[in-house]
ROZA-65003 format. One record per residue: residue in three letters; z, x, y of N, C-alpha, C in turn. Coordinates in steps of 0.02 Angstrom, whole numbers, plus 50000, padded with zeros to 5 digits. Atoms other than C-alpha are relative to their C-alpha. Layout:
// residues N
alaZXYZXYZXY ...
***
This chain:
// residues 593
met500005004249940500005000050000500005004450063 ser500044996349937499795005050182500695001750026 asp499374998249968501175014450273500064997050069 phe499995002949933500725005350433500464994050003 thr499615006049988501994993050500499984998550075 thr500015002049930502054983250661500605002550039 arg499384997749969503824989250694500335004949953 pro499634995650045504955002850627500514996049959 glu499455002850039506124998150486500655003250024 ile499374997449972507864999850562500425003149945 arg499584996550049508965012450470500615002950033 gly499394997149974510745018450491500564999449949 thr499415000550043512505018250421500554995850032 phe499465003349964513555009550554499964992449993 gly500085007250004512844991950552499304997950019 val500655002749983511254981550561500074992450011 val500045007149984510904964450636499284998250010 thr500685002449990509274954950623500024992450004 ser500005007349990508944937350685499354997850032 thr500625002849973507614925950754499965000250076 his500044999149928508024930150936500335006650018 trp499764993349984508244947251013500685000050035 ile499355000349967509714941851122500564999049950 ala499495001250051510674935150973500125006349958 ser499924993750038510334951350877500415005050040 ala499624995349958510984961551023500734997950006 val499315002549998512534950451035500375001849936 gly499684998350063512904952850850500155007449996 met499894992850001512704971650867500575002050047 ser499454998549953513884971751018500684998649969 ile499375001550034515224963850910500175005549949 leu499884994450045515014977350778500235006150038 glu499814994249959515124990650915500714999450025 ala499325001249974516744982650976500525000349944 gly499544999450055517524984850803500034994049954 gly500015005850043517144967950728499635001449935 asn500364999350063516494965550553499394995449998 ala500625003950005514924956750490500134992550012 phe499845007149990515804939750493500124998550073 asp499925000949928516364941650673499324999950034 ala500664999449970514594946950719499574994049985 ala500405005850019513814932450624500184994050042 val499795005849960514854919650717499755000750072 ala500244999049932514454927150887499254999250005 cys500735000550003512624928650841499794992749991 gly500185006950014512554910950772500124995450059 leu499865004249942513374902950924499515001550056 thr500494998249949512194912551038499324997049985 leu500635003250019510694906150941499974992750021 gln499985006949978511264888550984499814999450074 val500135000149928511104893051168499285002050015 val500664997349982509494903151171499424996949962 glu500525003650037508544892851041500224992749989 pro499735006850007509144874951077499514995049970 his500495004450032507514867451015499985001149925 leu500024998050070507884875150845500674999049963 asn499345001250030509754872850815500504998450055 gly499505001849951511334866750899500694999549969 pro499315000350025513234865150884500124994449950 ala499905005750045513094848250796499514999949942 gly500464999550056511834854350669500365001749935 asp499724998250065512134861850497499895007449988 met500044992850010512354879250427500215001949929 pro499804996850063512294886450251499995007650008 ala499994992750000512764904650228500155002449929 val499814996550061512804916050077500245006950022 phe499694993949975513924931250097500345003849945 his499614995750045514764945750011500575003050041 ser499404997349968516544950750058500245006149961 val499744994050032517104968450022500744999149981 lys499295001050012518924963050033500134996249935 thr499905004050061518774949949895499565002249943 gly500494998050051517304957749803499584994349975 val500325006150024516564940349790499394998350044 thr500585002849965514854933349836500054992449995 gln499915007249998514974915249891499514996750048 val500355004149951514124901249986500514996550045 leu499625004249954514874893350141499564994050016 cys500375006149988514304875350152500264996550062 ala499855003749939514324868350328499484994650010 gln500465005749999513184853850285500404993650000 gly499635006249995513934837550346499714994649955 val500185005450047513874821650242499814993750037 ala500185006549971513204804250271500624996150018 pro499425004049981514404792750364500164994549950 ala499795005250046515384779450271499594993750006 ala500405006049990514314765750347499255001049989 ala500714998550011512664774250302499794997749930 thr500215002850064512054762950162499264998150003 thr500715002050001510284759050106499924992850023 glu500035007049980510664740650133499984999350076 his499985000349927511084743450316499345002150031 tyr500624997549971509504753350351499414995449983 arg500565004550019508334741950253500044993350037 ala499925006249963509064726850343499705000450069 gln500314999149934508344734150503499255001049994 gly500724999750009506604734050429499725007049988 leu500214993150009506544752650391499805001449928 thr500194997450066505634760550244500195007349991 leu499774993149999506174778150292500565000650051 val499524998349947507664785150385499615003250057 pro500384997049945506974789050558500125007550006 gly499954992849993506644807250597500375002350062 ser499614998449941507614806450760500444994050015 gly499585005649980508944795750841500644999449960 leu499315000550024510664789650795500064998149927 leu499975001550072510274782650622499875006249957 ala500154993950037509704800150572500585004949999 thr499454995349992511404807850607500485000049941 val499454999150048512614814650477500575003650037 val499424996649968514314822650512499785007050022 pro500174993249976514034838150621500395005349961 gly499684995150043514394853650518500035007150025 ala500084992949984513874869850601500625003150032 phe499444996949964515344872850719500595001249954 asp499444999050046516664870050586499865005549950 gly500174994750047515734881450468500095006950031 trp499914993549967515674895750593500745001650009 met499294998849989517524893450630500365001649935 leu499714998450065517974893450445499855007249981 met500184993150015517024909750422500415004850042 leu499624995749955517894917450573500735000449979 arg499285000150018519634912050518500145004049937 asp499844997250066519534917750338499735007049989 his500324993550014518394933050346499925004550061 gly500074995949940518314938750527500655003550018 thr499414996349976519524949850622500134998950074 met499955000549927519224945750805500244993150021 gly499745006249974519914932150915499454995150020 leu500465005449984519114915650960499615001550063 arg500334998649936518734920451139499505005849993 asp500444994150007517974937251086499314998149973 val500655001550031516624929550978499644994350035 met500325005649966516294914051084499745001850070 gln500164998549931516154922651253499265001650012 pro500724998949987514344928951234499614993550006 ala500345006549995513724911151201500194996450063 ile499775003349938514784904451343499655003150061 ser500304996649942514094917551463499264998350006 tyr500715001649996512274914151418499884992750019 ala500065007049980512534895351435500184999150074 cys499775000649930513434897551602499545003650049 asp500384995849953512434911551683499254999649990 gly500705001050013510774907851602499705005249954 his500394995650043509514915751484499274998550012 pro500725001349990507614917751493499754995249947 val500185005150048506984901851412499355001949964 leu500594998450040505744904551271499424995450020 pro500575004449985503984898251306499964993949956 arg500045005850045504054887051152500554995050014 ala499495004749980505694879651209499784996250063 ala500245003249939504944876351380499454994949985 glu500545004650019503404868351300500284993849966 thr499695005750034504494857351190500314995350051 ile499685004149948505504851351340499474996550043 ala500525003049958503934848551445499674994149964 gly500325005350038503164838151306500424993849992 leu499545005650008504704827051297500304997650066 ala499675001449936505154826351482499944992650020 ala500085007049981504414809051513500414995549955 phe499605004050047505234802151356500745000550017 phe499304999149982506914809651405500174995850061 lys499865003749938506804801951578500044992549988 ala500035007250012506354784751511500524997649951 glu499605002550056507414783951353500665003749989 trp499414996050013508674798151342500225003550065 pro499854996949936509314801051520500525005649997 ser499524994550005510764811951464499665006449979 ser500394994150017509494823751386499595002450060 ala500374998049940508444823451545500455004050047 ala499554996549954509974828951644500125007249979 val499874993250024510244844351534499365004149996 trp500594996050015508484849551485499485000250056 thr500455000049942507554844951645500404999750065 pro499585000149939508764849751784499564999450062 gly500415001249940508124843551952499384996149986 gly500575004250017506894832551860499395003849976 lys500574995950022505774846951802500165003949938 ala499924995650058505534855751637500015007250023 pro499974993049979505954874251648499345003549987 glu500594995850010504534886651667500165005249946 pro499884994750050504314899151523500285006250033 his499674993949980505434914351544500454999150062 ser499555001149944506374906351689500724999849976 leu499305000050018508264907251692500244992949988 phe499795006750018508954892051602500754999949986 lys499285000550008510774886551608500184993349969 asn499735006250028511784873551513500744999950016 pro499294999649980513414872151610500464995449960 asp499575004550039514044857351507500185003249933 leu499844996550062513904867151345500475005850013 ala499564994449983514704882251429500724997550008 ala499325002849989516184871251482500304997749934 thr499755002250065516334863751307500255005949959 tyr499814994250040516364880651222500565004050033 asp499454996649965517504888151356500664996549985 arg499395003750015518764874351324500225001149928 leu499834998550070518674877251136500275007149992 ala499774993150005518874896051160500705001050028 ala499344999549969520454892751261500554996749958 cys499505003350042521334883651118500585004749985 glu499394996050008523124889551095500294999449930 gly499664999850064524164894150944500385006449993 asp499584994050008525424906950882499635005849970 thr500374994750033524154916650782499264999250012 arg500735000449995522294920550782499754994149959 glu500225005350044522074908750636500194993150028 ala499785006449972523074894950721499564997850058 arg500445001749944521984895850876499324997749976 ile500645002150029520414894550771500064993049971 asp499905006650029521124879650677500074994750054 glu499945004849946521554871250841499314998450029 ala500695001349977519744873350898499644995349951 arg500295004450050519194865250735500264992950008 arg499705006649991520404850850766499734996650063 gln500285002849939519794848550944499284997649990 trp500695002050015518034847550876499994993449962 arg500075005850045518314834650739500424994050022 ala499565005749984519714824050815500305000650070 gly499744999149933520054830350992499484998250053 phe500425001949942519064830851154499264999649983 val500715000350019517374834351071499854993349965 ala500095006350035517534819650951500084994150048 asp499905005549952518194808651092499374998850041 ala500615000849960516634811951196499434997149958 ile500535002650044515474808851048500084992549989 phe499915007050019516244792151003500054995550061 ala500065003949939516424786351183499274998450015 tyr500725001149990514534788451194499734995249947 leu500295004050054514154780751024500244992750001 glu499715006750001515224765351059499494994750022 asp500505004949978513814756651153499305002850005 ala500664997049998512334768351129499514996249955 his500535003550036510724759851074499365003250024 val500524995749972509314772351089499364999949958 met500664999750032507464773951050499965006149954 asp500124994450046506964784750901499275000049978 val500704999150020505364789950812499724993949964 ser500255006250031505264773050724499714995350052 asp500265003949945504754766250895500424993850013 ala499545005449987506274755050905500695003150015 pro499334997549986508034757350974500494998249944 his499495001250051509504758850854500675002850023 ser499334997349991511374761550859500185004349940 gly499814995550054512234774750754500524996949954 val499495002250048513394772950605500565005249993 leu499474994950002514414788950629500634997350032 ala499365002749976516264784350652500525005650004 pro499484994749992517834794150704500285002549934 gln499714997850063518514794350527499525004549961 asp500494995750034516904802450465500095007250022 met499914993249975517154817650577500705002649984 ala499314997850009519034818150561500155002149929 gly499844998750070518994818550372499585005349966 trp500454995250031517654831750344500185007150018 arg499904992949988517824850650327499445004049967 ala500444995250034516624864950290500395003049942 ala499664997650060516994873050122499605005649967 tyr500324994850040516614887550006499844997449931 glu500145001550069515794886349837499645006049969 asp500364994650035515054897749705499264999550013 thr500725000149994513254902749719499694997549935 leu500405001050059511914897249598499565006249993 ser500354993650006511134913149528499545000149939 his500484999150055509724918749416499785007249999 ala500214993050007509194935749348499245000549998 tyr500724999049999507454942149385499865007550006 his500194992950002506834959749337500585004550023 gly499424995949985508594966849350500384997950062 trp499675002449940509014958149514500354993449986 thr499665006450001510304944249525499894996750067 val500195003649939509704931449652500504994450011 his499485005049983511064920949737499734995050051 lys500225005349955510644904249818500524994450003 thr499585005950000511474887749864499854995849939 his500145005050052511614873749739499504994850027 ala500565004549988510444858749741500094995350059 trp499975003549935511104851349905499565003650051 gly500514996549963509944864549977499405000849953 gln500584999150043508224869149912500015006849965 gly499964993450028508814886449858499805000649927 pro500194999450071508634882949670499255000149988 val500725000250011506764880449695499725007249996 met500224993050005506564899249722500195002849932 leu499794997750066507564902549564499544997349946 gln500465003050049506454890549467499325003450001 ala500654996749995504874898549534500035007049968 leu499934993550032505524915649481500024999449924 ala499975001050072505924908949308499314998549971 ile500685001450023504154902249291499575006350002 leu500434994149990503354918149358500205006049957 ser499774994350040504374929549244499545001349941 gly500464999250056503044926849110499325002650019 phe500654997349977501614933849216500065007350017 asp500024993049981501124951949243499805000550073 leu500154999949929501234950849431499865007150025 ala500094993149978501354969749449499295002549987 gly500694998050015499604971049376499494996650045 met500455003649954498884960049513499995003550068 asp500024998049930498354963949691500474995450039 pro499515004349966499824957749799499704995850056 asn500355004049950498574951149926499374996749971 gly500605002550033497274945649798500034992749981 ala500055007150015496684928449746500394998249937 glu499635001650061497454929349572500754999450014 phe499295000249982499184933249642500154993650039 val499885006049959499054919449773499964993749956 his500095005950042498414906849644500604998949954 val499455000750048499764910149514500654998250036 val499385001449963501174910149642499984992950028 ile500055006849972500554894149726500104994849945 glu499935004850055500404885149558500714999749974 ala499305000050021502154890549508500434996350050 met499615003549948502834884349674499894992549997 lys500135007250007501994867449651500444997049946 leu499605002650056502904865249485500745000050018 ala499294999749982504594870949553500164994750053 tyr499875004949947504444859849707499954992949974 ala500015006650031503974844849600500684998449970 asp499335001150028505634847149511500514999150056 arg499565001149942506494848749680500004992750020 glu500065006949976505834831749731500274995049949 ala499775004650051506284823749565500755000449988 tyr499344999050029507974831249524500545002550048 tyr499484997049958508854839749670500374994650041 gly499585004349959510254831649770500715002850000 asp499314997749994512104833449811500335000149931 pro499704999850067512904839749648500664996449996 ala499355003450002514554831749699499924992649981 gln500115007050016513764814649674499424998849952 ser500595000850042512234817849567500025004949942 pro499984995550058512184825049390499355003949993 ile500624996150000510844838249421500035005049942 pro499984995550058510414847549259499715006950016 met500294993649978510144864549341499975005049942 glu500034995350056510554873949180499374998849958 val500625001550034509054865149103499415002550041 leu500564998249957507914868149251499915007650006 leu500064992749996508284886849247499955003349931 ser500014997250068508204888949057499315002749983 glu500634996850019506864899748976499554995049963 gly500405004850037506294885948858499654995150046 tyr500295004749953506024873648999499455003350041 asn500484996849956505124886249108499405002949962 ala500594998150041504014892248965499514994149998 glu500435005949999503364874348957499674999250069 arg500285000749932503134873949146499465005350011 arg500474994449991502264890849143499334998549966 ser500615001450038501004884549014499534995250037 leu500415004849962500384871649140499555003550051 ile500404996449950499664885149254499355002449969 gly500654998150026497814886949222499605003850052 ser500434996249955496334894949308499794996150062 lys500195004249944496064880249426500624997050034 ala499455003249963497164872549561500124993049975 ser499825006850021498094857049506500064995550061 met499935005149947497984841349614500554995049984 ala499505004950023499354832149518500715002150019 gln499294998849993501204830549553500295000249929 arg499814999150071501974837349391500735002249992 pro499304998350016503874836849382500095000549926 gly499864999450071504594841949216500324993849971 arg499715005850034505194829449088500675002249970 val499334998250023507064832249071500304994249962 pro499735005550040507834821948930500574996450036 gly499505004149967508844807649002499884999050073 phe500145000549929508114809949175499264998750014 glu500715001049991506294805449147499844995050055 his500125005149948506464790549264499975003150070 leu500024996749934506764802549409499325003450011 ala500674997149995505134811649372499484994650016 asp500465005549988504194795149365500074997350072 ala499875002649932505014789449527499685004650053 tyr500314995549951504434805149618499244999350001 ile500735000750003502634803449558499784993750038 ala500175006249965502604785449620500125000650075 arg499824999349929503464789849783499505004350039 ser500474995549967502244803849822499344996750017 gln500635003649988500824791249819500084994050046 arg499875005949959501644778349931499775000950072 asp500125000349928501094773550105500614996650031 phe499385002749972502694771250204499894996050063 asp500185004349944501774762250343500395001750064 val499654997849939502554772650481499515002750051 gly500494997549952500924777650565499965007550000 arg500114992849996500354794950611500465002950054 val499544996949953501804804250691500095007349982 ala499884992950013502234822650707500605000749954 ala499444998650045503374829850574500635001050041 gln499395000049960505174827950631500465005849984 glu499654993650005505724845450585499575004950038 pro500434996049957505134857850716499755006449970 thr500134993350027504984872650600499265001549993 met500704998650013503154870850553499544997550055 ser500425003349951502554862550711499565004850039 his500464995349967501824878450783499355000649960 leu500615000150040500564876450641499684993149999 thr500275006850001500314857750669500024997050070 glu500045003749937500714845950811500455002850056 arg499544997749948502214853650902500255006949983 arg499764993250011502984870650923500765000049992 gly499294999550009504704875750863500165003749936 asp499784996550060505704882850719500744998749989 thr499284999650014507414884250636500215007150018 val499794993249985508434900350653500305003249937 his499714996450057509074913750535500315006550026 leu499714993549985510184929250540500235003449936 asp499754995750054510614943650422500395005750032 ile499574994949971512044955650458500365003849945 ile499604995850045512824970350364500395004950043 asp499594995349963514274980750430500105006549961 arg499934993350030514794998650390500434999949937 trp499585000550059516024992850258499634996749941 gly500395003450053514714982950160500074992549999 asn500005007349993515164965250212499304997850023 met500675002349980513564955150230499954992450000 val500095007249990513014937850285499264998650010 ala500655003049985511384928250276500144992650015 ala499875006949980511424911550369499374997150030 thr500595003549975510094898650411500234993650036 pro499795005949963510794887150546499404995850023 ser500555004449979509744872050595500314993450023 gly499785006649981509834854150655500334999850069 gly499735000749933510514847150817499525002650053 trp500514997849953508864851650901500004995450061 leu500025004049939508604845751079499564993849992 gln500435005750013507264833951010500284995349947 ser499705004150052508454826550879500274993450026 asn499595005649977509504814850984500165001050074 pro499784999049932510114811651160500605004750004 val499424995849988511334824351229500624995650009 ile499365003549989513144818551220500235001650071 pro499814998749930513634816551404500645004250005 gly499434995749989514794830351460500075005749951 leu499934994750050514614840951302499425005050002 gly500564995449994512884848351330499595001049937 phe500394999350061512194846051154499914993249967 pro500125006350035511444832151045500275000249929 leu499855000550071511884826050871499385001949959 asn500534997850045510824830650720499574994249976 ser500435005150030509454821350626499895001349926 arg500084997750069509764827850449499964994249950 ala500035005750047509924810450370499294998049983 gln500705001750015508024809150377499785002649931 met500184997250065508034818950213500214995549942 phe499835004950051508794804150119499434995049990 trp500465005550014507774790550035500364993350002 leu499715006749999508074771950059499854996249937 glu500075002850067507844768949873500635001749961 asp499394998850038509344767249759499865003749935 gly500044996950066509674777449603499705006949998 leu500274993249998508974794149661500545005050018 pro499524995049977509914810549683500015000850076 thr500064999449927509324809749864500014993150034 ser499925006549968509664791249896500545000450054 leu499495000449948510614787850057500634996949970 ala499375002550027512444785550009500585002950041 pro499434997449962514104787150103500315006149967 gly499684994050024514884804350087499555004949964 arg500464995750036513334812150010499675005050048 arg500374995149961512564828350075499254998949992 pro500725000250007510714827250114499755006349966 arg500294994150031509624838850012499565003550052 thr500344996849944509114850850148499505005249975 thr500464994550015507794864450156500305006850016 leu499694993949976509014877550222500205004449942 ser499984996250062509034892250103500075007550010 pro499914992849995509774909450141500055003249931 ser500014996550064509694922750004500415006450002 leu499674993650011510744937049938499835002249929 val500174997450066510134947949794500345006749990 glu499664993650014510934962849707499755002949934 lys500214996450060510494976049579500315007050002 asp499714993250008511514991349524500335002450065 gly499634998149939512564991249683499624999350065 val500405001349941511124988249803500024992550015 arg499985007149980511294971949901499534998950058 leu500525001649952509994963350007500104992750022 val499975006849973510144948050121499364998650039 phe500625001649965508624939050188499924992450005 gly500145007149992507924922350241499494998950054 thr500505001849951506784913150358500094992750021 pro500125007049984506594897150456499384997749962 gly500635002150030505194886250391500024993549962 gly499995006450034505764869450322499835000849926 asp500214999750070504894866750154499715006749981 gln500304993550014504114883950171500515005649991 gln499514994650002505754893750173499995003749934 asp499974996750064505814897149988499315002149974 gln500674997450016503934899749979499925006950031 trp500084993549966503894913750108500495005249973 gln499514995350028505494921450040499785002449930 leu500234998350067504794920949863499455005350003 ile500574995349995503174929749913500245006850022 trp499734993649974504104943050012500405003649946 phe499584997050051505344946049870499585002649942 leu500434997750055503984947249737499655006550019 arg500334993949979503074960449838500505005850005 phe499474994949997504714969849863500165002549929 val499804998250067505134969549677499425003349961 his500544997850043503424972149597499555005450030 phe500474995449968502484982549725500345005250045 gly499634995149962503854992349812499904999950074 leu500095000449927503444986149986500675000650035 gly499404999649959504734990750117500154993450034 leu499805006349969505674977450211499504997850053 gln500465001649946504554978250364499284999349974 glu500685000250028502964981650265499864993349967 gly500095006550032503234965950163499954994350050 met500045005349949503504955550320499335000150036 asp500654999449966501884962050395499424997849956 ala500545001950046500874957450240499814992650010 pro500225007049991499844941250243500434995149959 leu499605005150033500834925550199499584993749989 phe500335006250017500334908850126500524995049976 his499555005050029501124892550070499604993849980 ser500295006250024500754876049984500284994150040 met499795006349971500814858850064499884994349951 his500185004650054500484850349897500524994549989 phe499465004650018502174841949873500214995950060 gln499785004549947503054828549974500465003650050 ser499594996949948503774834350140500714997449999 ser499305002049995505654833950162500144996250064 phe499875002749933505444827250339499554994050014 tyr500375005849976504904810850415499355002350032 pro500115006150040503564804150389499845001249926 arg500014998550072503634812350215499295000449972 glu500704999550019501804817050202499915004449937 thr500214996050058501004823750041499275002050009 arg500684997549992499444834750046499785003549935 pro500154997050065498854837549866499495005750005 gly500454994350005498064854449836499925004250062 glu500114996349938498204860450016500415006550001 leu499714993349996498584878750044499855002850069 met500124996749936498814887650211500105007549990 ile499974992850009498494906350220499775003550063 glu500214996149942498344919650353499335003449987 pro500694997750011496574926150380499945007349979 asn500074992950015496974944550354500035001649925 val500114998850072496924942150165499265001749987 gly500714998550007495054943150189499594994049977 ala500445005750015493574931450172499874999349925 asp500135000350072493274936049989500564996449963 val499425003250031495034930749940499994992550015 ile500015007149981494874914350035499454996349962 ala500555003050038493194910749952500194999249927 asp499785000350069493934914549781500494994349989 leu499515005450005495384902649811499674993150003 arg500375006349996494194888849861499614998749936 ala500365000850064493184892049704500464997849944 arg499515002250049494774889349605500244992950012 gly499845007049986494944872149684500524998850053 his499505000849947496234875349820499664997450064 lys500235002349935496004866049983500315004750052 val499734994549960496204881050097499934998650075 thr500005000149927496704879850280500175007050024 ile499884993349974496584896250373500424999550063 ala499545000249943498044898650492499745004750055 glu500124995149947497914907150660500335006649980 pro499704993650020498254925850640500735000650023 trp499304998549985500084930850634500404993850021 thr499625006149984500804913250632500414997349943 val499665002850059501474910450455500605004249981 gly499404996450024503274915250413500425002750057 arg499544997449949504824920450512500555004049967 leu499514996550042505704932250390500405005250038 thr499594994349982507144943950425500375002249937 ala499664997550059508074955050301500425006150018 ala499584994049992509444968250288500235002249931 leu499854997250067509864979750141500515005650007 arg499514994450004511294991450093499905003749934 glu500074995750059510985006049975500695001849973 thr499364998250030512335012449858500365005550038 asp499684994749962512645027449972500224997850070 gly499805002749935512995016150122499454999850051 thr500565000549954511295017950203499804992850010 leu500185006849983510785002150292499284999750026 arg500695001049977509034995350325499944992850024 ala500115006849976508414980150421499304999450029 ala500675001349974506794972050476499974992850025 ala500115006749973506144956850570499254998950009 thr500715001649994504464948150573499755000850072 pro500294999949933503304951350720499714993250021 arg500325006349984502654933450710500404996050052 leu499735003849945502974922650864500405004250050 met499764995149951503674938150950500694998450029 gln499335000849975505514934050962500555002649953 ala499504997350046506404940250805500055007550007 tyr499914992749996507154957650812500585002349956 ala499474996650037508164969350704500265005850043 val499684994449965509404981650781500515003149954 gly499504996750040510604994150709500025007450013 arg499964992749994511145012150697500405002849942 
***
């Protein structure tokens, strides 16, 4: 492979931080320089991302993280994915004439999870005080930051809607009645005041002050402001009708972020750690299990055969995602079956020389009805009209521009964090007056059909697309991830395969051409399915594209350097650290020394 890379691969021994925004990366590094560990840095970085990328994530969004703690020696998942409210029933939504949960607005809201998750991480694994890690986000919200062009474009595109329908959002995002110009200094004084008040929470110990901030969020002044607004709010959403919310005080007061074991799978000596099936992480594990029977190392990593085989494997894994994944706390998901060699040998045998146009979930004994339900669902017309996808991640490739966010951090002791915060985008919901941020729209990932692992049900986690990764082999550990909605585990899979089988460096692999399938049903409103469609960057070459079309793939050629938003960080056994960030969209950066 070529030694050329768009950027140097960051190397050092003290610490590395890589994220989807250069300011957030610099903030995380400043925390390491001040003596904090990877967890302190992750919290500061994550809160700053809420400020500088408000069209991509927010305080009331969600956050999964996979991490390794040197102190405990354990690799775990932190789940900051809020659950459906107690009043969120399929009957209530269908009674309002809905066939899908709207992709925006108050009916799309689940319990906000991100802030409590960050605070739990800080309390249990960090070392610094509440004010220390919150102050960078407070300062950027108060004093301003150069607004990203895509954030400015998103606000400009919604300015008239905000003015007419969501005036509290107009007040925050269009100060003085105008959308901000790209790169202009943008401030959010209400968010700064909210976070400043939380950072000032009192207590006898560091942990007590953090717990008081968590209490103020779920049952104190933050919750009071949310429910004072929701009491009589009736707002327009993407369904083209106004609705009231179902989130109630007891929903927020009774919920907490929590830790759980990872779901892992072995692949060519590497142990790959992901979330359980409340995220889409297992789909990458399934794809690896299917691909383990192919001689990928004997293929050209940018060639048509490699692309074809990987795409077909992903179609099969994603079909199982749609049929079988859901909140394991309420759904009996047979993951041990879906990751077994016997099951995946059968799945592997379905990959032929031509592209498949069919939705082909596996037939798991006792769960065949779920496979049949997905096949039928993928062919339905939900009669919602032609609207833009309500997750901003892929919109720079379709109707609107935007993305989710991601960060990877490793400190000098070997603590490491990969986190993929999302939700609570400025286009999700009206801003809560006085708080400076909106609620999330994650409930759009539920179905209004009963009996499915992803049916809307009180207390159930939506099956999200958020999917950070941690892998390890013989003492080497690597954290990585990407924004990208349904594409997250596709882009990560491709990058990881090239790392494992072809020895590409972190940055070299990110610079290589990327591709993904749009064959399966989208996780986001309006739940579109595009059988056989494949998007690929043009630098694979015309011959490869022609070959893929000859194999039956419906190929869409992306604009150059637009597919994928990967970042990664690695620790060698001797303590050497490495990090990289994608050059695509020109805002992600890795730093370190």
